[in-house]
RODOLUM-561510 format. One record per residue (C-alpha): residue number from 1; x, z, y; chain. Coordinates in Angstrom, 1 decimal, padded with zeros to 4 digits. Layout:
<num:NUM | X:X | Z:Z | Y:Y | chaine:A>
...
This chain:
<num:1 | X:150.5 | Z:086.3 | Y:100.6 | chaine:A>
<num:2 | X:148.8 | Z:088.6 | Y:103.5 | chaine:A>
<num:3 | X:149.3 | Z:087.6 | Y:106.9 | chaine:A>
<num:4 | X:151.2 | Z:089.8 | Y:109.0 | chaine:A>
<num:5 | X:150.0 | Z:088.9 | Y:112.2 | chaine:A>
<num:6 | X:146.5 | Z:089.7 | Y:111.6 | chaine:A>
<num:7 | X:145.4 | Z:093.5 | Y:112.5 | chaine:A>
<num:8 | X:144.2 | Z:095.5 | Y:110.1 | chaine:A>
<num:9 | X:140.6 | Z:097.2 | Y:110.7 | chaine:A>
<num:10 | X:140.9 | Z:100.5 | Y:112.2 | chaine:A>
<num:11 | X:140.1 | Z:103.1 | Y:110.5 | chaine:A>
<num:12 | X:138.7 | Z:105.0 | Y:114.1 | chaine:A>
<num:13 | X:135.9 | Z:104.5 | Y:116.3 | chaine:A>
<num:14 | X:135.0 | Z:106.1 | Y:120.1 | chaine:A>
<num:15 | X:132.0 | Z:108.1 | Y:119.5 | chaine:A>
<num:16 | X:130.0 | Z:108.2 | Y:122.7 | chaine:A>
<num:17 | X:129.9 | Z:104.8 | Y:123.4 | chaine:A>
<num:18 | X:128.6 | Z:103.9 | Y:120.0 | chaine:A>
<num:19 | X:126.5 | Z:106.6 | Y:119.5 | chaine:A>
<num:20 | X:124.4 | Z:104.7 | Y:122.5 | chaine:A>
<num:21 | X:124.4 | Z:102.2 | Y:121.2 | chaine:A>
<num:22 | X:123.2 | Z:103.5 | Y:117.6 | chaine:A>
<num:23 | X:120.3 | Z:105.1 | Y:119.2 | chaine:A>
<num:24 | X:119.5 | Z:101.9 | Y:121.0 | chaine:A>
<num:25 | X:119.5 | Z:099.9 | Y:117.4 | chaine:A>
<num:26 | X:117.3 | Z:103.0 | Y:116.0 | chaine:A>
<num:27 | X:114.5 | Z:103.1 | Y:119.0 | chaine:A>
<num:28 | X:114.1 | Z:098.6 | Y:118.0 | chaine:A>
<num:29 | X:113.8 | Z:099.9 | Y:114.2 | chaine:A>
<num:30 | X:111.4 | Z:102.4 | Y:115.3 | chaine:A>
<num:31 | X:109.6 | Z:099.7 | Y:118.0 | chaine:A>
<num:32 | X:108.9 | Z:097.6 | Y:114.4 | chaine:A>
<num:33 | X:107.3 | Z:100.7 | Y:112.3 | chaine:A>
<num:34 | X:105.1 | Z:101.6 | Y:115.1 | chaine:A>
<num:35 | X:104.1 | Z:098.0 | Y:115.9 | chaine:A>
<num:36 | X:103.1 | Z:097.5 | Y:112.2 | chaine:A>
<num:37 | X:101.0 | Z:100.4 | Y:112.8 | chaine:A>
<num:38 | X:099.1 | Z:098.6 | Y:115.7 | chaine:A>
<num:39 | X:101.1 | Z:101.1 | Y:118.5 | chaine:A>
<num:40 | X:101.8 | Z:098.3 | Y:120.8 | chaine:A>
<num:41 | X:102.4 | Z:100.4 | Y:123.9 | chaine:A>
<num:42 | X:104.8 | Z:102.9 | Y:121.9 | chaine:A>
<num:43 | X:106.6 | Z:100.5 | Y:120.6 | chaine:A>
<num:44 | X:107.1 | Z:098.5 | Y:123.7 | chaine:A>
<num:45 | X:108.4 | Z:101.5 | Y:125.3 | chaine:A>
<num:46 | X:110.8 | Z:102.3 | Y:122.7 | chaine:A>
<num:47 | X:112.4 | Z:098.8 | Y:123.2 | chaine:A>
<num:48 | X:112.1 | Z:099.4 | Y:127.2 | chaine:A>
<num:49 | X:114.2 | Z:102.5 | Y:126.4 | chaine:A>
<num:50 | X:116.5 | Z:100.7 | Y:123.7 | chaine:A>
<num:51 | X:117.3 | Z:098.3 | Y:126.8 | chaine:A>
<num:52 | X:118.2 | Z:101.4 | Y:129.2 | chaine:A>
<num:53 | X:120.3 | Z:102.4 | Y:126.4 | chaine:A>
<num:54 | X:122.3 | Z:098.7 | Y:125.8 | chaine:A>
<num:55 | X:122.9 | Z:098.9 | Y:129.5 | chaine:A>
<num:56 | X:124.9 | Z:102.4 | Y:129.1 | chaine:A>
<num:57 | X:126.4 | Z:101.9 | Y:126.4 | chaine:A>
<num:58 | X:128.8 | Z:099.3 | Y:127.9 | chaine:A>
<num:59 | X:129.1 | Z:100.8 | Y:131.3 | chaine:A>
<num:60 | X:129.8 | Z:104.2 | Y:129.5 | chaine:A>
<num:61 | X:132.9 | Z:102.9 | Y:127.3 | chaine:A>
<num:62 | X:134.4 | Z:101.0 | Y:130.4 | chaine:A>
<num:63 | X:134.4 | Z:104.2 | Y:132.8 | chaine:A>
<num:64 | X:135.8 | Z:106.1 | Y:130.2 | chaine:A>
<num:65 | X:138.1 | Z:103.6 | Y:129.0 | chaine:A>
<num:66 | X:136.5 | Z:103.0 | Y:125.4 | chaine:A>
<num:67 | X:135.9 | Z:099.8 | Y:124.7 | chaine:A>
<num:68 | X:136.6 | Z:098.0 | Y:122.0 | chaine:A>
<num:69 | X:136.2 | Z:095.0 | Y:119.7 | chaine:A>
<num:70 | X:134.3 | Z:097.4 | Y:117.0 | chaine:A>
<num:71 | X:132.1 | Z:098.0 | Y:119.6 | chaine:A>
<num:72 | X:131.7 | Z:094.6 | Y:121.1 | chaine:A>
<num:73 | X:130.3 | Z:093.5 | Y:117.8 | chaine:A>
<num:74 | X:128.5 | Z:096.6 | Y:116.9 | chaine:A>
<num:75 | X:126.9 | Z:096.3 | Y:120.0 | chaine:A>
<num:76 | X:125.7 | Z:092.8 | Y:119.6 | chaine:A>
<num:77 | X:124.2 | Z:093.5 | Y:116.0 | chaine:A>
<num:78 | X:122.4 | Z:096.9 | Y:117.7 | chaine:A>
<num:79 | X:121.5 | Z:093.8 | Y:120.4 | chaine:A>
<num:80 | X:119.7 | Z:091.2 | Y:117.2 | chaine:A>
<num:81 | X:117.8 | Z:094.3 | Y:115.9 | chaine:A>
<num:82 | X:116.7 | Z:095.9 | Y:119.3 | chaine:A>
<num:83 | X:115.8 | Z:092.8 | Y:121.3 | chaine:A>
<num:84 | X:115.9 | Z:090.0 | Y:118.8 | chaine:A>
<num:85 | X:113.8 | Z:091.2 | Y:115.7 | chaine:A>
<num:86 | X:112.1 | Z:094.0 | Y:117.2 | chaine:A>
<num:87 | X:109.8 | Z:091.8 | Y:120.0 | chaine:A>
<num:88 | X:109.7 | Z:089.6 | Y:117.4 | chaine:A>
<num:89 | X:107.7 | Z:091.8 | Y:115.3 | chaine:A>
<num:90 | X:105.7 | Z:093.4 | Y:118.2 | chaine:A>
<num:91 | X:104.4 | Z:089.9 | Y:119.1 | chaine:A>
<num:92 | X:103.3 | Z:088.6 | Y:115.5 | chaine:A>
<num:93 | X:101.4 | Z:092.3 | Y:115.2 | chaine:A>
<num:94 | X:099.9 | Z:092.1 | Y:118.5 | chaine:A>
<num:95 | X:098.9 | Z:088.2 | Y:119.0 | chaine:A>
<num:96 | X:100.6 | Z:085.9 | Y:116.9 | chaine:A>
<num:97 | X:099.2 | Z:086.6 | Y:113.4 | chaine:A>
<num:98 | X:095.9 | Z:085.0 | Y:114.9 | chaine:A>
<num:99 | X:097.6 | Z:081.7 | Y:114.8 | chaine:A>
<num:100 | X:098.3 | Z:082.1 | Y:111.4 | chaine:A>
<num:101 | X:102.0 | Z:079.7 | Y:110.6 | chaine:A>
<num:102 | X:102.0 | Z:078.3 | Y:114.1 | chaine:A>
<num:103 | X:102.4 | Z:082.5 | Y:115.3 | chaine:A>
<num:104 | X:105.0 | Z:083.2 | Y:112.8 | chaine:A>
<num:105 | X:107.0 | Z:079.5 | Y:113.6 | chaine:A>
<num:106 | X:106.7 | Z:080.9 | Y:117.3 | chaine:A>
<num:107 | X:107.9 | Z:084.7 | Y:116.3 | chaine:A>
<num:108 | X:110.7 | Z:083.2 | Y:114.4 | chaine:A>
<num:109 | X:112.0 | Z:080.9 | Y:117.1 | chaine:A>
<num:110 | X:112.3 | Z:083.7 | Y:119.2 | chaine:A>
<num:111 | X:114.2 | Z:085.5 | Y:116.8 | chaine:A>
<num:112 | X:116.3 | Z:082.9 | Y:116.2 | chaine:A>
<num:113 | X:117.6 | Z:082.2 | Y:119.7 | chaine:A>
<num:114 | X:118.4 | Z:085.4 | Y:119.7 | chaine:A>
<num:115 | X:120.6 | Z:085.2 | Y:117.4 | chaine:A>
<num:116 | X:122.6 | Z:081.9 | Y:118.3 | chaine:A>
<num:117 | X:122.2 | Z:083.2 | Y:122.0 | chaine:A>
<num:118 | X:124.3 | Z:086.4 | Y:121.0 | chaine:A>
<num:119 | X:126.8 | Z:084.0 | Y:118.6 | chaine:A>
<num:120 | X:127.0 | Z:081.7 | Y:121.4 | chaine:A>
<num:121 | X:128.1 | Z:084.6 | Y:124.0 | chaine:A>
<num:122 | X:130.6 | Z:086.1 | Y:121.4 | chaine:A>
<num:123 | X:132.5 | Z:083.3 | Y:120.9 | chaine:A>
<num:124 | X:133.0 | Z:082.0 | Y:124.6 | chaine:A>
<num:125 | X:132.9 | Z:085.6 | Y:126.0 | chaine:A>
<num:126 | X:136.5 | Z:085.3 | Y:127.4 | chaine:A>
<num:127 | X:135.9 | Z:081.7 | Y:128.3 | chaine:A>
<num:128 | X:133.3 | Z:082.2 | Y:131.0 | chaine:A>
<num:129 | X:133.4 | Z:083.5 | Y:134.7 | chaine:A>
<num:130 | X:131.3 | Z:087.4 | Y:134.4 | chaine:A>
<num:131 | X:128.6 | Z:086.3 | Y:137.4 | chaine:A>
<num:132 | X:126.1 | Z:084.0 | Y:135.3 | chaine:A>
<num:133 | X:125.0 | Z:084.2 | Y:132.0 | chaine:A>
<num:134 | X:124.7 | Z:080.9 | Y:130.0 | chaine:A>
<num:135 | X:121.3 | Z:081.3 | Y:128.6 | chaine:A>
<num:136 | X:118.8 | Z:083.9 | Y:129.1 | chaine:A>
<num:137 | X:120.1 | Z:087.4 | Y:128.2 | chaine:A>
<num:138 | X:118.3 | Z:088.8 | Y:125.1 | chaine:A>
<num:139 | X:117.5 | Z:092.3 | Y:126.2 | chaine:A>
<num:140 | X:115.8 | Z:090.3 | Y:129.3 | chaine:A>
<num:141 | X:114.3 | Z:088.4 | Y:126.7 | chaine:A>
<num:142 | X:113.0 | Z:091.3 | Y:124.9 | chaine:A>
<num:143 | X:111.7 | Z:093.6 | Y:127.8 | chaine:A>
<num:144 | X:110.0 | Z:089.8 | Y:129.3 | chaine:A>
<num:145 | X:107.9 | Z:090.3 | Y:126.0 | chaine:A>
<num:146 | X:107.4 | Z:093.7 | Y:126.2 | chaine:A>
<num:147 | X:106.3 | Z:093.9 | Y:129.8 | chaine:A>
<num:148 | X:103.5 | Z:090.8 | Y:128.6 | chaine:A>
<num:149 | X:102.1 | Z:093.3 | Y:126.6 | chaine:A>
<num:150 | X:101.5 | Z:095.9 | Y:129.2 | chaine:A>
<num:151 | X:100.6 | Z:093.5 | Y:131.5 | chaine:A>
<num:152 | X:098.0 | Z:091.7 | Y:129.0 | chaine:A>
<num:153 | X:096.0 | Z:095.3 | Y:129.0 | chaine:A>
<num:154 | X:096.0 | Z:095.1 | Y:132.8 | chaine:A>
<num:155 | X:094.0 | Z:091.9 | Y:132.7 | chaine:A>
<num:156 | X:090.2 | Z:091.5 | Y:133.1 | chaine:A>
<num:157 | X:088.1 | Z:091.1 | Y:130.1 | chaine:A>
<num:158 | X:086.9 | Z:087.8 | Y:131.2 | chaine:A>
<num:159 | X:090.5 | Z:086.3 | Y:130.7 | chaine:A>
<num:160 | X:091.3 | Z:088.3 | Y:127.1 | chaine:A>
<num:161 | X:090.8 | Z:085.1 | Y:125.0 | chaine:A>
<num:162 | X:093.9 | Z:083.2 | Y:127.3 | chaine:A>
<num:163 | X:095.9 | Z:086.5 | Y:125.9 | chaine:A>
<num:164 | X:096.9 | Z:084.9 | Y:122.3 | chaine:A>
<num:165 | X:097.6 | Z:081.7 | Y:124.1 | chaine:A>
<num:166 | X:099.8 | Z:083.3 | Y:126.9 | chaine:A>
<num:167 | X:101.8 | Z:085.3 | Y:124.7 | chaine:A>
<num:168 | X:102.5 | Z:082.2 | Y:122.4 | chaine:A>
<num:169 | X:103.7 | Z:080.3 | Y:125.3 | chaine:A>
<num:170 | X:105.6 | Z:083.5 | Y:126.4 | chaine:A>
<num:171 | X:107.4 | Z:083.7 | Y:122.6 | chaine:A>
<num:172 | X:108.5 | Z:080.8 | Y:122.6 | chaine:A>
<num:173 | X:109.4 | Z:079.9 | Y:126.1 | chaine:A>
<num:174 | X:111.6 | Z:083.0 | Y:126.6 | chaine:A>
<num:175 | X:113.5 | Z:082.1 | Y:123.0 | chaine:A>
<num:176 | X:114.0 | Z:078.5 | Y:123.8 | chaine:A>
<num:177 | X:115.5 | Z:079.8 | Y:127.9 | chaine:A>
<num:178 | X:117.7 | Z:082.2 | Y:125.7 | chaine:A>
<num:179 | X:119.9 | Z:079.3 | Y:123.9 | chaine:A>
<num:180 | X:119.3 | Z:077.4 | Y:126.8 | chaine:A>
<num:181 | X:122.3 | Z:076.5 | Y:129.5 | chaine:A>
<num:182 | X:119.9 | Z:078.2 | Y:132.8 | chaine:A>
<num:183 | X:122.5 | Z:080.1 | Y:134.7 | chaine:A>
<num:184 | X:121.3 | Z:083.7 | Y:135.1 | chaine:A>
<num:185 | X:123.2 | Z:086.4 | Y:137.5 | chaine:A>
<num:186 | X:124.8 | Z:088.9 | Y:135.5 | chaine:A>
<num:187 | X:124.6 | Z:091.7 | Y:138.1 | chaine:A>
<num:188 | X:128.4 | Z:092.5 | Y:136.0 | chaine:A>
<num:189 | X:130.0 | Z:092.1 | Y:140.2 | chaine:A>
<num:190 | X:127.7 | Z:094.4 | Y:141.9 | chaine:A>
<num:191 | X:129.3 | Z:097.4 | Y:141.6 | chaine:A>
<num:192 | X:126.8 | Z:100.5 | Y:142.3 | chaine:A>
<num:193 | X:129.8 | Z:103.0 | Y:142.4 | chaine:A>
<num:194 | X:131.0 | Z:101.0 | Y:145.7 | chaine:A>
<num:195 | X:129.7 | Z:101.1 | Y:149.5 | chaine:A>
<num:196 | X:126.6 | Z:098.4 | Y:149.8 | chaine:A>
<num:197 | X:124.5 | Z:097.8 | Y:153.2 | chaine:A>
<num:198 | X:121.7 | Z:100.1 | Y:153.8 | chaine:A>
<num:199 | X:119.1 | Z:097.1 | Y:153.2 | chaine:A>
<num:200 | X:120.5 | Z:097.0 | Y:149.4 | chaine:A>
<num:201 | X:118.8 | Z:100.8 | Y:149.1 | chaine:A>
<num:202 | X:116.0 | Z:099.8 | Y:151.1 | chaine:A>
<num:203 | X:115.1 | Z:096.8 | Y:148.8 | chaine:A>
<num:204 | X:115.6 | Z:098.9 | Y:145.8 | chaine:A>
<num:205 | X:113.3 | Z:101.3 | Y:147.2 | chaine:A>
<num:206 | X:110.6 | Z:098.6 | Y:147.8 | chaine:A>
<num:207 | X:110.5 | Z:097.2 | Y:144.2 | chaine:A>
<num:208 | X:111.0 | Z:101.1 | Y:143.3 | chaine:A>
<num:209 | X:107.6 | Z:101.9 | Y:144.9 | chaine:A>
<num:210 | X:106.2 | Z:098.7 | Y:143.7 | chaine:A>
<num:211 | X:107.0 | Z:099.2 | Y:140.0 | chaine:A>
<num:212 | X:105.6 | Z:102.9 | Y:140.6 | chaine:A>
<num:213 | X:102.2 | Z:102.0 | Y:141.5 | chaine:A>
<num:214 | X:101.3 | Z:098.8 | Y:139.7 | chaine:A>
<num:215 | X:103.8 | Z:099.5 | Y:137.1 | chaine:A>
<num:216 | X:101.7 | Z:097.4 | Y:133.8 | chaine:A>
<num:217 | X:101.6 | Z:094.3 | Y:136.4 | chaine:A>
<num:218 | X:104.8 | Z:094.5 | Y:138.1 | chaine:A>
<num:219 | X:107.3 | Z:094.9 | Y:135.3 | chaine:A>
<num:220 | X:106.5 | Z:091.0 | Y:133.9 | chaine:A>
<num:221 | X:106.1 | Z:090.0 | Y:137.5 | chaine:A>
<num:222 | X:109.9 | Z:091.3 | Y:137.9 | chaine:A>
<num:223 | X:111.2 | Z:089.8 | Y:134.0 | chaine:A>
<num:224 | X:109.4 | Z:086.0 | Y:135.3 | chaine:A>
<num:225 | X:111.0 | Z:086.0 | Y:139.2 | chaine:A>
<num:226 | X:114.6 | Z:086.6 | Y:136.8 | chaine:A>
<num:227 | X:113.4 | Z:083.9 | Y:135.2 | chaine:A>
<num:228 | X:112.7 | Z:081.7 | Y:137.4 | chaine:A>
<num:229 | X:115.3 | Z:083.0 | Y:139.6 | chaine:A>
<num:230 | X:117.9 | Z:081.4 | Y:137.0 | chaine:A>
<num:231 | X:115.7 | Z:078.0 | Y:136.5 | chaine:A>
<num:232 | X:115.9 | Z:077.4 | Y:140.1 | chaine:A>
<num:233 | X:119.1 | Z:077.7 | Y:140.9 | chaine:A>
<num:234 | X:120.2 | Z:075.8 | Y:137.6 | chaine:A>
<num:235 | X:117.7 | Z:072.6 | Y:138.9 | chaine:A>
<num:236 | X:119.2 | Z:073.3 | Y:142.6 | chaine:A>
<num:237 | X:123.0 | Z:073.1 | Y:141.2 | chaine:A>
<num:238 | X:122.4 | Z:070.1 | Y:139.1 | chaine:A>
<num:239 | X:121.2 | Z:068.7 | Y:142.0 | chaine:A>
<num:240 | X:123.7 | Z:069.8 | Y:143.9 | chaine:A>
<num:241 | X:126.8 | Z:068.5 | Y:141.8 | chaine:A>
<num:242 | X:124.9 | Z:065.0 | Y:141.0 | chaine:A>
<num:243 | X:126.9 | Z:062.0 | Y:142.0 | chaine:A>
<num:244 | X:125.0 | Z:059.8 | Y:144.6 | chaine:A>
<num:245 | X:123.3 | Z:056.9 | Y:143.1 | chaine:A>
<num:246 | X:124.6 | Z:053.4 | Y:143.5 | chaine:A>
<num:247 | X:123.2 | Z:051.0 | Y:146.4 | chaine:A>
């Protein structure tokens, strides 16, 4: 006998936010095609634009009051394609194939940890605060791998033998951070539509100027700063909450 309290799935969806989510997923799919054709930078740009679409769909849904449970689940599936599977495929075709099965394992670790990260986020979204993410967000993980591709192209040729090793360490490390308990600032409480001190705008202009001046180097460095910030904050927080040693 069917449960009368169980909600039936709706037959309608909100079009605009789900269109943005679909575009984000398509760009991730396109990135995999381009990576298989060795068009690595084009694939990387597709993932970066996908991250922009991923940031817009949630904001549009909230501003237009069109958020729904369907949209939340659909967005999660799109994130797995765009920022879990696509970067893993990109890293394999770019450098990890040099390591054979070990490289394949590193790419799979990244993708699997991304899926675990999304599953944990979905089941705990209503029980955690909005200020921090628990574990590196999967869009940040995908962008970290993509910006590594651009960063490596700006390195001197003498460092070329180190790039495959850097790729495998970053790929596996970012994957593990996604499913870690490290806290990362979510920026959800930082409302860009409200008034902020003028120094906030100056800081944004400075970071933007540096990014425009050195785009290949700066993008990966910004991602490393975000990753390091979460590690430092979590470490200092754990030391602050540690009970004093018994004398």
